[in-house]
C-alpha positions in Angstrom: -22.3 7.3 -5.3 -25.5 9.4 -5.5 -24.6 13.1 -5.6 -26.7 15.6 -3.8 -28.6 18.1 -6.1 -26.3 20.8 -7.2 -23.1 18.9 -6.2 -20.3 19.0 -8.7 -20.5 16.0 -11.1 -17.4 13.8 -10.7 -18.1 11.1 -13.3 -16.2 10.7 -16.5 -19.2 9.7 -18.7 -22.0 12.2 -19.3 -25.2 12.3 -21.2 -24.5 12.5 -24.9 -25.8 15.8 -26.4 -28.5 15.6 -29.1 -29.2 12.0 -28.1 -31.4 10.0 -30.4 -32.0 6.4 -29.1 -33.6 5.2 -32.3 -30.7 6.4 -34.4 -28.2 4.8 -32.0 -30.2 1.5 -32.1 -30.0 1.5 -35.9 -26.2 2.2 -35.7 -25.7 -0.7 -33.4 -27.8 -3.0 -35.5 -25.8 -2.0 -38.6 -22.5 -2.6 -36.7 -23.6 -6.2 -35.9 -25.3 -7.0 -39.2 -23.7 -9.5 -41.6 -20.4 -11.3 -41.3 -18.3 -10.0 -38.4 -19.0 -6.9 -36.4 -17.8 -3.3 -36.3 -16.3 -3.3 -32.8 -14.9 0.2 -33.1 -18.4 1.6 -33.8 -19.9 -0.4 -30.9 -17.4 0.7 -28.3 -17.4 4.3 -29.5 -21.2 4.6 -29.3 -21.8 2.7 -26.0 -18.9 4.4 -24.0 -20.1 7.8 -25.2 -23.7 7.4 -23.7 -24.7 7.6 -20.1 -26.3 4.5 -18.5 -29.7 6.1 -18.6 -29.3 6.7 -22.4 -28.1 3.1 -22.9 -31.4 1.8 -21.4 -33.4 3.9 -23.9 -31.3 2.5 -26.7 -32.1 -1.0 -25.5 -35.8 -0.2 -25.5 -35.6 1.3 -29.0 -33.6 -1.7 -30.3 -36.3 -4.1 -29.1 -39.1 -1.9 -30.6 -37.3 -1.6 -33.9 -36.0 -5.2 -34.4 -37.9 -7.4 -31.8 -34.5 -8.5 -30.5 -32.7 -8.2 -27.2 -29.6 -5.8 -27.5 -27.6 -7.5 -24.7 -28.2 -10.9 -26.3 -27.0 -9.7 -29.7 -23.9 -8.0 -28.1 -23.1 -11.3 -26.3 -23.4 -13.2 -29.6 -21.2 -10.8 -31.6 -18.5 -10.0 -29.1 -16.3 -12.2 -26.9 -13.9 -12.2 -24.0 -13.1 -9.2 -21.8 -14.4 -6.8 -24.4 -17.8 -8.5 -24.3 -17.9 -8.5 -20.5 -17.1 -4.8 -20.4 -19.7 -3.7 -23.1 -22.4 -5.9 -21.7 -21.7 -4.6 -18.2 -22.1 -1.0 -19.5 -25.5 -2.0 -20.9 -27.0 -3.0 -17.6 -28.4 -0.6 -15.1 -25.9 -0.1 -12.2 -28.0 -2.1 -9.7 -28.4 -5.0 -12.2 -24.7 -4.9 -12.9 -23.9 -5.2 -9.2 -26.5 -8.0 -8.9 -24.8 -9.9 -11.8 -21.4 -9.5 -10.2 -22.6 -10.8 -6.9 -24.4 -13.7 -8.5 -21.2 -14.7 -10.3 -19.3 -14.3 -7.1 -21.4 -16.8 -5.1 -22.2 -19.2 -8.0 -20.3 -22.4 -8.6 -17.8 -24.2 -6.4 -15.9 -21.3 -4.8 -16.8 -17.8 -3.6 -15.2 -14.6 -4.8 -15.0 -12.9 -1.4 -13.1 -9.9 -2.8 -16.0 -9.0 -5.1 -18.6 -9.3 -2.3 -16.4 -7.1 -0.1 -15.8 -4.5 -2.7 -19.5 -4.1 -3.6 -21.1 -4.3 -0.2 -18.5 -2.2 1.6 -18.6 0.7 -0.9 -22.3 1.2 -1.8 -24.7 3.7 -0.3 -28.0 2.8 1.4 -29.9 3.6 -1.8 -27.6 1.6 -4.0 -27.9 -1.4 -1.6 -31.7 -1.2 -1.7 -31.7 -1.1 -5.5 -29.2 -4.0 -5.6 -31.4 -6.2 -3.5 -34.5 -5.4 -5.6 -32.5 -6.0 -8.9 -31.2 -9.3 -7.7 -34.8 -10.4 -6.8 -36.0 -9.2 -10.2 -33.2 -10.8 -12.2 -32.8 -14.1 -10.5 -36.1 -14.6 -8.5 -34.0 -15.2 -5.4 -33.4 -13.4 -2.1 -29.9 -11.9 -2.0 -29.6 -12.1 1.7 -30.5 -15.8 1.8 -28.0 -16.5 -1.0 -25.2 -14.7 0.8 -26.0 -16.5 4.0 -26.0 -19.8 2.1 -22.5 -19.1 0.7 -20.6 -17.5 3.6 -20.2 -18.1 7.3 -19.2 -16.7 10.7 -18.5 -13.1 11.5 -17.8 -12.4 7.8 -21.4 -13.5 7.0 -22.9 -11.4 9.8 -21.2 -8.2 8.6 -22.3 -8.8 5.0 -25.9 -9.3 6.2 -25.7 -6.0 8.2 -24.4 -4.2 5.1 -27.2 -5.7 3.0 -29.8 -4.0 5.2 -28.7 -0.6 3.8 -29.5 1.1 7.1 -26.3 3.1 7.7 -27.2 6.2 9.6 -27.3 9.6 7.8 -24.5 12.1 8.2 -26.7 14.9 9.4 -26.2 14.8 13.2 -23.1 13.7 15.0 -23.0 13.3 18.7 -19.7 13.9 20.5 -20.8 11.8 23.4 -21.6 8.9 21.1 -18.2 9.3 19.4 -16.5 8.9 22.7 -18.7 5.9 23.7 -18.0 4.2 20.4 -14.3 4.7 20.8 -14.4 3.2 24.3 -16.6 0.3 23.1 -14.3 -0.6 20.2 -11.2 -0.4 22.5 -12.8 -2.6 25.1 -14.0 -5.0 22.4 -10.5 -5.4 21.0 -7.3 -4.2 22.6 -8.6 -4.5 26.2 -10.4 -7.8 25.9 -9.0 -11.4 26.1 -10.3 -12.5 22.7 -12.4 -10.1 20.7 -16.0 -9.0 20.9 -16.6 -9.0 17.1 -20.3 -8.0 17.6 -19.3 -4.5 18.7 -17.1 -4.0 15.6 -19.9 -5.2 13.4 -22.6 -3.0 15.0 -20.5 0.2 15.0 -18.8 -0.1 11.6 -21.9 -1.5 10.0 -24.4 1.1 11.2 -22.9 4.4 12.1 -22.8 7.3 9.6 -19.6 7.9 7.6 -19.1 11.3 9.2 -19.6 9.9 12.7 -17.1 7.0 11.9 -14.4 9.5 10.7 -14.6 11.3 14.0 -14.5 7.9 15.8 -11.4 6.9 13.9 -9.7 10.2 14.7 -10.5 10.0 18.4 -9.5 6.3 18.5 -6.1 7.3 17.2 -5.7 10.1 19.8 -6.9 7.9 22.6 -5.1 4.6 21.9 -2.1 5.8 19.7 -3.1 3.3 17.1 -5.1 3.7 13.9 -8.3 1.7 13.8 -6.8 -0.3 10.9 -4.0 -1.6 13.2 -6.4 -2.8 15.8 -8.5 -4.5 13.2 -5.5 -6.3 11.8 -4.4 -7.3 15.3 -7.9 -8.5 16.5 -9.7 -9.9 13.4 -8.6 -12.3 10.7 -9.4 -13.8 7.3 -12.2 -12.5 5.1 -13.8 -10.8 8.1 -10.7 -8.7 8.7 -10.5 -7.8 4.9 -14.2 -6.7 4.9 -13.8 -4.5 8.0 -10.6 -2.9 6.5 -12.5 -2.2 3.3 -15.4 -0.6 5.2 -12.8 1.6 7.0 -11.2 2.6 3.7 -14.5 3.5 2.2 -15.5 5.5 5.2 -12.2 7.5 4.9 -12.4 7.9 1.1 -14.3 5.7 -1.3 -12.4 7.1 -4.3 -9.1 6.2 -2.6 -10.3 2.7 -2.0 -11.1 2.2 -5.7 -7.8 3.8 -6.8 -6.0 1.2 -4.7 -8.2 -1.6 -6.1 -7.5 -0.5 -9.6 -3.8 -0.3 -9.0 -3.7 -3.8 -7.5 -5.8 -5.1 -10.4 -3.0 -4.0 -12.9 0.3 -4.2 -11.1 2.7 -7.1 -11.5 2.3 -9.9 -14.0 -1.2 -10.5 -15.3 -4.3 -8.3 -14.9 -7.4 -8.9 -12.7 -9.7 -8.0 -15.6 -13.0 -8.7 -13.7 -12.0 -6.2 -11.0 -10.8 -3.7 -13.5 -14.0 -4.0 -15.6 -16.3 -3.9 -12.6 -14.8 -0.7 -11.2 -14.5 1.1 -14.5 -18.1 0.3 -15.3 -19.7 1.1 -11.9 -17.7 4.3 -11.1 -17.7 5.9 -14.5 -20.8 8.1 -13.7 -20.1 8.5 -9.9 -16.5 9.4 -8.9 -14.1 8.5 -11.7 -12.5 11.9 -11.7 -11.7 11.7 -8.0 -10.4 8.2 -8.4 -8.1 9.4 -11.3 -6.7 12.3 -9.2 -6.0 10.1 -6.2 -4.5 7.4 -8.4 -2.1 9.8 -10.0 -1.0 11.3 -6.7 -0.6 8.0 -4.9 1.0 5.9 -7.6 3.0 8.6 -9.6 1.3 7.7 -12.8 -2.1 8.3 -14.3 -4.8 5.7 -14.4 -5.0 6.3 -18.1 -1.3 5.4 -18.7 -1.5 2.3 -16.5 -4.6 1.0 -18.4 -2.8 1.9 -21.7 0.2 -0.2 -20.8 -1.6 -3.1 -19.3 -4.4 -3.9 -21.8 -4.8 -4.1 -25.6 -7.2 -3.9 -28.5 -10.8 -2.7 -28.4 -10.9 -3.7 -24.7 -8.1 -1.1 -24.0 -9.9 1.6 -26.2 -13.2 1.1 -24.3 -11.5 1.3 -20.9 -9.6 4.5 -21.9 -12.9 6.0 -23.0 -14.4 5.3 -19.6 -11.3 6.7 -17.9 -12.1 9.9 -19.7 -8.6 11.4 -20.1 -4.9 11.4 -19.1 -3.7 13.3 -16.1 -0.3 14.9 -16.2 1.2 17.4 -13.7 1.9 14.6 -11.3 1.9 15.5 -7.7 -0.7 18.3 -7.8 -3.7 17.7 -5.7 -7.4 18.4 -6.4 -10.0 18.8 -3.7 -10.6 15.1 -2.8 -7.0 14.1 -3.2 -5.7 17.1 -1.2 -8.0 16.3 1.7 -6.9 12.6 1.7 -3.2 13.7 1.6 -3.7 16.2 4.5 -5.5 13.5 6.6 -2.8 11.0 5.8 -0.1 13.3 7.3 -2.4 14.0 10.2 -2.6 10.2 10.8 1.1 9.9 10.5 1.7 12.8 12.9 -0.4 11.4 15.8 0.0 7.7 15.3 2.0 5.8 18.0 2.8 2.6 16.2 4.2 -0.2 18.3 7.3 -1.6 16.4 7.8 -5.3 16.6 10.6 -7.5 15.3 10.2 -11.2 14.3 13.4 -12.5 16.0 13.4 -12.7 19.8 15.6 -14.0 22.5 15.3 -17.8 22.8 13.9 -19.1 26.0 16.0 -21.5 28.1 19.1 -20.2 26.2 22.2 -22.3 26.6 25.2 -20.7 24.8 27.4 -23.7 25.7 25.1 -26.2 24.0 24.7 -23.9 21.0 28.4 -23.5 20.6 29.0 -27.2 20.8 26.1 -27.9 18.3 27.6 -25.3 15.8 31.1 -26.9 16.2 29.7 -30.3 15.5 27.8 -29.0 12.4 31.0 -27.7 10.9 33.4 -30.5 12.0 34.6 -33.2 9.6 33.5 -33.7 6.0 30.5 -31.7 4.9 28.5 -29.1 6.7 25.2 -29.4 8.5 23.6 -26.1 7.2 20.2 -27.0 8.7 21.6 -27.0 12.3 23.5 -23.8 11.7 20.6 -21.8 10.4 18.2 -23.2 12.9 20.4 -22.0 15.8 21.4 -18.6 14.4 18.0 -17.5 13.1 16.3 -18.4 16.4 18.6 -16.5 18.7 18.6 -12.7 19.3 21.7 -10.8 18.4 22.8 -10.4 22.0 22.6 -14.2 22.4 24.6 -14.7 19.2 27.4 -12.6 20.7 27.4 -14.9 23.8 27.6 -17.9 21.5 30.7 -16.3 19.8 32.4 -15.8 23.1 31.6 -19.3 24.3 32.8 -20.8 21.0 36.2 -19.1 21.4 36.4 -20.1 25.1 35.7 -23.8 24.3 37.5 -24.3 21.1 40.0 -21.5 20.8 38.5 -20.8 17.4 36.7 -17.8 15.8 33.1 -18.7 15.0 32.8 -16.1 12.3 35.9 -17.5 10.5 34.6 -21.0 10.8 31.2 -20.0 9.4 32.9 -18.1 6.6 35.0 -21.2 5.5 32.0 -23.6 5.7 29.3 -21.6 4.1 29.2 -19.7 0.8 27.2 -17.3 -1.4 24.0 -15.7 -0.3 23.6 -18.0 2.8 27.1 -17.1 4.0 26.3 -13.3 3.7 23.0 -13.8 5.6 24.4 -15.9 8.4 27.5 -13.8 8.9 25.4 -10.7 8.9 23.2 -12.1 11.6 26.3 -12.9 13.7 27.6 -9.3 13.7 26.5 -6.7 16.2 24.0 -4.3 14.4 26.3 -1.2 14.4 29.2 -3.2 13.0 26.9 -4.8 10.4 25.7 -1.4 9.2 29.3 -0.1 9.2 30.4 -3.0 7.0 27.4 -2.4 4.6 28.5 1.3 4.3 32.1 0.3 3.8 31.1 -2.2 1.0 28.9 0.5 -0.6 31.9 2.7 -1.0 34.5 0.1 -2.0 35.8 -0.6 -5.5 35.2 1.4 -8.7 31.5 2.3 -8.2 29.5 3.5 -5.2 26.2 1.9 -4.1 24.4 5.1 -3.4 21.1 3.3 -2.7 22.7 1.4 0.2 24.2 4.6 1.7 20.8 6.3 1.4 18.9 3.4 2.9 21.1 3.1 6.0 21.7 6.8 6.8 18.2 8.0 6.2 16.5 5.4 8.4 18.7 5.0 11.5 18.1 6.8 14.8 20.6 9.2 16.4 21.8 6.4 18.8 22.1 3.9 15.9 24.1 6.5 13.8 26.5 7.2 16.7 27.1 3.5 17.3 27.8 3.1 13.5 30.3 5.9 13.7 32.1 4.2 16.6 32.0 0.8 14.9 33.3 2.2 11.6 36.3 3.9 13.3 37.0 0.7 15.3 36.8 -1.7 12.3 38.4 0.4 9.5 40.6 3.0 11.4 39.0 5.8 9.5 36.0 8.1 10.3 32.8 7.5 8.5 32.7 11.2 7.6 36.1 11.0 5.9 35.0 7.9 4.0 31.9 9.7 2.8 33.8 12.8 1.9 36.3 10.9 -0.3 33.7 8.8 -2.0 30.8 11.3 -2.7 30.6 14.9 -3.8 28.4 18.0 -4.1 25.0 18.3 -2.4 24.7 14.5 -2.1 27.9 14.5 0.1 26.6 17.3 2.3 23.3 15.5 2.8 25.1 12.2 3.8 27.5 13.9 6.1 24.7 15.8 7.8 22.8 12.5 8.3 26.0 10.7 9.5 26.5 13.2 12.4 23.4 11.7 14.1 22.2 15.1 15.3 18.6 15.0 14.3 16.3 16.8 16.8 14.3 14.5 19.0 11.7 16.8 20.4 8.1 17.3 19.3 6.6 19.6 16.8 6.6 23.4 16.6 3.5 24.5 14.5 4.8 28.0 13.8 8.2 26.6 12.8 6.6 24.0 10.7 4.8 26.6 8.7 8.1 28.5 8.1 9.8 25.3 7.1 7.0 24.4 4.7 7.4 27.9 3.1 11.2 27.2 2.6 10.4 23.9 1.0 7.8 25.5 -1.3 10.3 28.2 -2.4 13.2 25.8 -3.0 10.9 23.5 -5.0 9.9 26.6 -7.0 6.1 26.5 -6.5 5.7 29.3 -3.8 4.0 32.6 -4.6 7.0 34.6 -3.2 10.7 34.0 -2.7 12.3 35.2 0.5 16.0 34.4 0.0 18.7 33.6 -2.5 18.7 30.0 -3.9 22.0 28.9 -2.2 20.7 29.9 1.2 17.4 28.3 0.6 19.0 25.0 -0.5 21.1 25.0 2.7 18.0 25.6 4.8 16.0 22.9 3.0 18.8 20.4 3.6 18.9 21.4 7.3 15.2 21.0 7.6 15.1 17.5 6.1 18.3 16.3 7.8 18.0 17.7 11.3 14.4 18.3 12.2 12.7 15.6 14.2 10.4 13.1 12.4 7.4 14.3 14.4 8.1 17.9 13.4 8.7 16.9 9.7 5.3 15.3 9.5 3.7 18.6 10.4 6.0 20.4 7.8 4.9 18.1 5.1 1.2 18.5 6.1 1.6 22.3 6.0 3.2 21.9 2.6 0.1 20.3 1.2 -2.1 23.0 2.8 0.1 25.8 1.5 0.8 24.5 -2.1 -1.8 21.9 -2.9 1.2 19.7 -3.9 2.7 16.5 -2.4 6.2 17.0 -1.1 7.5 13.7 -2.4 6.2 14.2 -5.9 7.5 17.7 -6.0 11.0 16.6 -5.0 10.8 14.0 -7.7 9.7 16.6 -10.3 12.2 19.4 -9.3 15.3 17.4 -8.3 17.3 14.6 -9.8 19.9 11.9 -9.2 21.2 11.0 -5.8 20.0 14.2 -4.1 16.5 13.4 -5.2 16.8 9.8 -4.0 18.1 10.9 -0.6 15.4 13.5 0.1 12.6 11.1 -1.1 14.0 8.4 1.2 13.8 10.8 4.1 10.2 11.8 3.3 9.1 8.1 2.9 10.9 7.1 6.1 9.2 10.0 8.0 5.8 9.0 6.6 6.0 5.3 7.3 9.4 3.6 7.9 8.0 0.0 7.8 6.3 0.8 4.4 9.6 2.3 3.1 11.3 -1.0 3.8 8.4 -3.1 2.5 8.8 -1.2 -0.8 12.5 -1.8 -0.9 12.0 -5.6 -0.2 9.3 -5.8 -3.0 11.6 -4.1 -5.5 14.5 -6.4 -4.5 12.4 -9.4 -5.6 10.2 -8.2 -8.5 11.1 -8.8 -12.1 13.6 -11.3 -13.6 16.4 -11.2 -11.0 16.7 -10.9 -7.3 18.8 -8.2 -5.5 20.0 -10.5 -2.8 22.2 -7.9 -1.1 19.3 -5.5 -0.5 17.1 -8.4 0.6 19.7 -9.7 3.0 20.6 -6.3 4.4 17.0 -5.4 5.3 16.0 -8.8 6.6 19.1 -8.8 8.9 19.0 -5.2 10.1 15.2 -5.0 10.7 14.6 -8.5 12.1 14.7 -7.4 15.8 13.3 -3.9 15.2 10.2 -3.7 13.0 10.1 -6.7 10.5 6.6 -7.7 11.8 5.4 -4.1 10.9 7.2 -4.4 7.5 5.3 -7.7 6.9 2.0 -6.0 7.6 2.7 -3.1 5.2 4.0 -5.6 2.5 0.8 -7.6 2.4 -1.4 -4.5 2.7 0.3 -2.9 -0.3 1.1 -5.8 -2.5 -1.7 -8.3 -1.8 0.7 -11.1 -1.0 2.8 -11.9 2.0 6.5 -11.2 2.4 6.8 -15.0 3.2 5.2 -15.8 -0.2 7.4 -13.3 -2.1 10.6 -14.8 -0.5 9.3 -18.3 -1.2 8.8 -17.6 -4.9 12.1 -15.8 -5.4 14.8 -17.7 -3.5 15.8 -21.3 -2.9 17.7 -23.8 -0.8 19.1 -22.9 2.7 19.1 -19.2 1.8 15.3 -19.5 1.4 14.9 -21.5 4.7 17.0 -18.9 6.6 15.1 -16.0 5.2 11.7 -17.6 6.0 12.9 -18.3 9.6 13.8 -14.6 10.0 10.5 -13.5 8.3 8.8 -15.3 11.2 5.6 -16.5 9.5 3.1 -16.2 6.7 0.4 -13.5 6.9 
């Protein structure tokens, strides 16, 4: 990213002081002379010089030895380390050109690489890239992209290749309103989608203009532009447009996310990691580091350190430029992103959608008979059972239960329990219970026996609405002849007990926001979390007020509180809670914050954690799939693929088996 003159430098690699290209050329020649090479010396020298200085070293090397430095480095080094060092030796435009050439050469196309480069570069960088490609390969980049891509994806890439995005200087309010209307009419209001409007507006308008368009689009439609893009577009075209939106909002945040995804889970996407570390090291690496630390609760440095090895790791860490502690504290770029994120959360009106719906032409009589037949005699027809139960709404399942008893004088739940076993039995029986009774049972199980499943208590009580909590209280009393409050009181203690009982009353405010009150509440949060400039009350009183704020204020109001907290302290509320609190109290407050911010994402995270690693937490997986199937499981699916780069369907498929797998996939409702 070209910085305007006088702007603060945000790269991690700077010009080396007292630079002598001839001396460096000699040092590199010595490091590669003879048998073997001194990789430590090579990486230390090259990662400590700016790109401009590396070009001077290349020239001196050729003048002194009549040899090409990049060719010698390729010969002496190998693997990922070679790719990284050679990438650093190329001018940025030539580095991008090489990446794109690799992306479109051979049998397949690396669409993610094309998207990353063309969505994130400035006009000047695009122009230099086109010239470098022509110079290096004697080919026309636009023609090669056209030859290797198709459809609307190709059209948008060609628009971006022109490098004609408008400047940020002048923004017209009238044009902002017009673009919002045009995008809305091209997508949400149109049968089919007018992709040309999306391409024209997102491909040509200035970043400042588009930020205002996105804000106004949210206010007008109640949806973030990203939600409309996901709903109206598909495939690589959808991914490209989402990348453009992310880069418009914050290019460093886009790259922080790309770096995280390159290293999370099993295996490392080294090409992505190398490309970003090389190309952003002199542009905005410090901003990327700050956002990475804030967003993922760990420093970029520590993640690279744990995910790579050898000289390759050492070189990457040099480019990173340092470790970032004090997790949770924002710097200018990160603070702005966090503030905007809470603004987005505060005004968004997300339409929640389940994946299980009432069956058309529903016949409870036929379903009851089919289920009886599936369980009668020797053996059980699990396929028929799961096909019926997973494709009926909960209300329809209750009708089937009544009809089954009327016809056969038998309890359908008891029959299912005797015929099925293990994870499948828990899932099917869960689906057959009314939601409030299912939640009541999950809470009862969480408090049974020697230990307490605090995570299950937190998950249920922090995410249910007042009406749902009140229904759970009634169901608990009816099923277990004891109040939920009494059960919680006897099984938990201290501040954690007070939090759970407060949540279990179902008395959260349901109104809008109060800006003045939000500022006061943010001050209380700052004082209890020990980062405020002044303290206005004793600690016990503050703790009670903090609990009251988090457990009783409306979600809409809390979004404003957390936004004011960022503004007041330059810290993130979630990270600060994690830093200053511990144990079950910390977990409960963090769950409230995450649920307020984005409830479908909260559940997506829980589902991912239930399936990652060696074993599977089937109880959590089942509980969420059952309880969210008719509420917001479609939204959860969208958040899952957005954050983890694979669909919930794929995760379930890779982590479960048999009829349990088939039933879960039926509830999941499709692959994204």
